[in-house]
N, C-alpha and C positions, 0 to 999 in steps of 0.2 A: 425601436428598431424592428421588433417583431411585427409591429403594425405596418411598417413600411414594406417589409418583406411579403406579408400577406397581400397587401395592395398590389405589389408588383406581380405576384403570382396570379392574382385575379385578372389583372390587365392582360397578362400573357394568354390566359385561358380565353378571355373575350376576343383578343386579336386572332387567336387560333381558330375559334368558331367562325369569326367573320371571314377568315381565309377559306374555311371549308365551304361556307355558304356561297362565297363568291365563285369557288371552283365548281360547285353544283350548278350555279346559274349559267356559267360558261358552257358546261357540258350540255345542259338542256338547250342552250341557244345554238349549239353546233350539231344537233340531232335533226336529221332530215328524213321524212317519209315520202316516198315516191310511189305513185300509182302508175304502172307502166304496161305497155303492150308486150305480149310474149315475144314479139319480133326483136325486142331489145336485149334479150337474155345473153346472146353471144357477144355483142359489142360491150354490154355493161360489165362483163367479166373483166374487161381491160379498162374501161372508162371509169367505173366507180372507184377502184383503188387509187387511180390517179387523182380524182377529186378529193377523196378522203385525206390523202397524203398532203396535197397542196393547200387545202383549206382547213385542215384539222377537224373535219366533220365526220360524224358517224352516219352512214346512209342505210336506211332500211327500205327494201323494195317490195311492193305488193304487186305481183304479176296477175293479170286477169284480162278477160274480154273487155274491151273498152266500153261497151254499152253497160255492162255490169258495174264497172268501176265508176262510170258517170252517174249512175243511179245511186250508188253508195255515197258519192261525194255530195249529191243533192241532199241526202238524208243526214249528212254531218259526219261521214267517216273521217277519221283523223289522217288525212292525206294533205301534204303541203304542195307538191308539184304533180301535175297530171300530164303524162306523156302518152297520148292516145294514138291508136292506129286509125288513120283517117282523120278528118277534122270535125265531123258532124257532132261528136259528143262534146268537144270543147266549145263549139259554137252554141250548142244548147245551153251550156252553163253560162256562157258569156251573155246570151240573150236574157237570162234570168238574173244578171248582175252578180254571178257567183265566181267571177274571175278577177284577179288582181294584176298589178304590174303591167297594165296595157293590154291584157288579154292575149288572144291567140297569136302564136308564132309558128311557122312551118319549120320543123327541125329536120325532116327527112322525107324522102319519097321513094316509091317503088312501083311495081306494076303487078298485075295478076298473071299467073302462068299455070299451065296444065302440067302435072307431074305424074311420073310412073316410078315404080320401085327401081332403084339402081340395079338390083339383081334380077329384074324381070327379063326373060328372053323374048317377050312379046314385041311385036312391031309397033313403033310409035304411031300415035294417031293425033289428029288435030282437034281443036274445040268443035269445029263444024262436023267432024266425023263422030265425035263422042256423044254429043247431045242427042241426036236422033236415034242412036243405037241403043235399044232397050236392054241389050244383053250386057252392056258395059256398066259396071258399078262405079258410081262417081261419088267421091267424098267431098262435101262442101261445108263451109261454115254455116252455123245456124243463124239466120237473119233476125231471129227473135232475141238472141243473146249476144251476138258479136258484130262488131263493125265489119269484119271480114265477110261475114255472111250477108250482111246488108249490101255491101259493095258488090259482092259476087252475084247476088240476085239481080241487081240492076244491070250488070254487064251481060249476064246470060239471057236475060229477058230481051235485050237488044239483038242477041244472036238468034234466039229461038223462043218466042213468047210462050210456047207450049211446053217448055222443058219441065216446069213445076209439076206436071201431071205424070211424070215418069215414076215408076215403082221402085227403081233401083238407085234412088238418091239417098245417100247416107249423110246425115247432119252431125257435125261435131262442134265443140265449143270454140276451138281456135286452131291455128296452123299446126301446132305440135300434135294435136289429136288427129288431124287430117293426115299428116306425114306418117304417123304411127299406123293408121288404118291401111295406108297404101303400102308401107314397108312390110307389114305383117301379113298382107294378102287379104285383109278385110275389105279392100276396095281395089278396083283395077287402076283407077286414076284418081287424082284429086286436084282441086283448085286452091292454090295458096298464093301468098305474096312471093314475088321473085326472091326477095332477101331471105325468106325462110327456107326456100328450096336450096339456095346456095349454101346456107349454114348448116343444113341438116346432115348431109353426108349419106343419107339413106334413100334419097330420091334423085331422079334426073329430070330436067326440064325437057318436055317434048313439044310444047307449043307456047307461044306468047299470045296474050289476049289481043284480038284484032284492034286496030285503031278505032277510036270512037266509042269504046266500051268502058268508060270511066277510068282511063289511064292517062297520066300517071296517078297513082294513089298517094295523096299527100298526108303526112303525119303531123298533127298539131300538138303543141304543149302550152301550158299556162300554169301560173301560180294560182291556186284556187282558194275560195273563201274559207275553207277549213284549215288553212295554214295557220299554225299557232304563232302568236306574236313573237315568241322567243326564237322561232325558226324562220321568220320572214327574211331576215338579212341573208342567211345561208341559202334560202330558197331562191332568192333573186340572183345570188352568185352562181347557183347551179344552172338556172335558166340561161344566163349569159355564157356560162362554160360550155353548154351543149351547142350554142350557136357559134362558138369560136372557130376560127379556120382550122386549127389542128384537130379538134374533135370532129368537125365536119369531114375532114380528110380521113379520119379513122372510120367513120360511118361508111364512107365510100369503100374502104378496104374490106368492110364486112358485107358488102353487097348492096347497100343502099345507093340510090341515084342522087345526083347533086340537086340542091334546092335553090329557089330564087335567092339572090344575094341579100335581099332585105328581109327574108324570112316571111314574106306575106304570101297569102294564097294567090295562085295564078289569076291575074286579072282583078285582084281585090287588094285594097290598101290594107296595111297591117292592123288597123283597128276596125275594119269593116267586117260585116257578117253577111254571108249569103243566105238566101232563103232556101 
């Protein structure tokens, strides 16, 4: 009798351990790490809790300049889904075979704008007025480290090829830094994404980038090669979640522009890559 009791207790312990192990595996499978553009901070405050509640997942976000995040992913950084500002960094990964789940999809788009502090009494100026005026301090993204900087450099070169020789250009890592420079008086004006200007509350838009200067700016996402096997399923669910009509509507609410209905780059099939 005692032997039977001991055997029953042993089986209960084994079953309990198996349950614990199974629970740990489920928790691991429902953990998602996202590398995201700073422009997503405001909408993600609403979107991520929705995803976590509906899919039972825990989401961790690493915000950073997309060029930096892209290089980290190439080197094996533990990121499951990459939501970039612009598309170039996702395309670079795709060309190297470092994306999964069909590769690049366009999840949002915006444009470049010129901003001034919301509290500034100064008269608004345009892109064409600001660039040749050497007395105007202009805050820009750094093209060496951020997609915003690279996109801005291309756009401004089309407006004024000599702008890079100005002495009053102030380079920053991303839109948040640019907005802070303008808001605190460190710069007179700044060039940021329209969506970031709308969500900041500290700056006002004084001019839109002229037609033909790399607008609209499309944002791309992909499940990347560093996605853990245990997280692949939830990564694919998040990928589709961002493209769903209700989340696309929320992104519009936060200042993004509507995207192509199939999520492909303008003029490019969903699996194609531009040079």
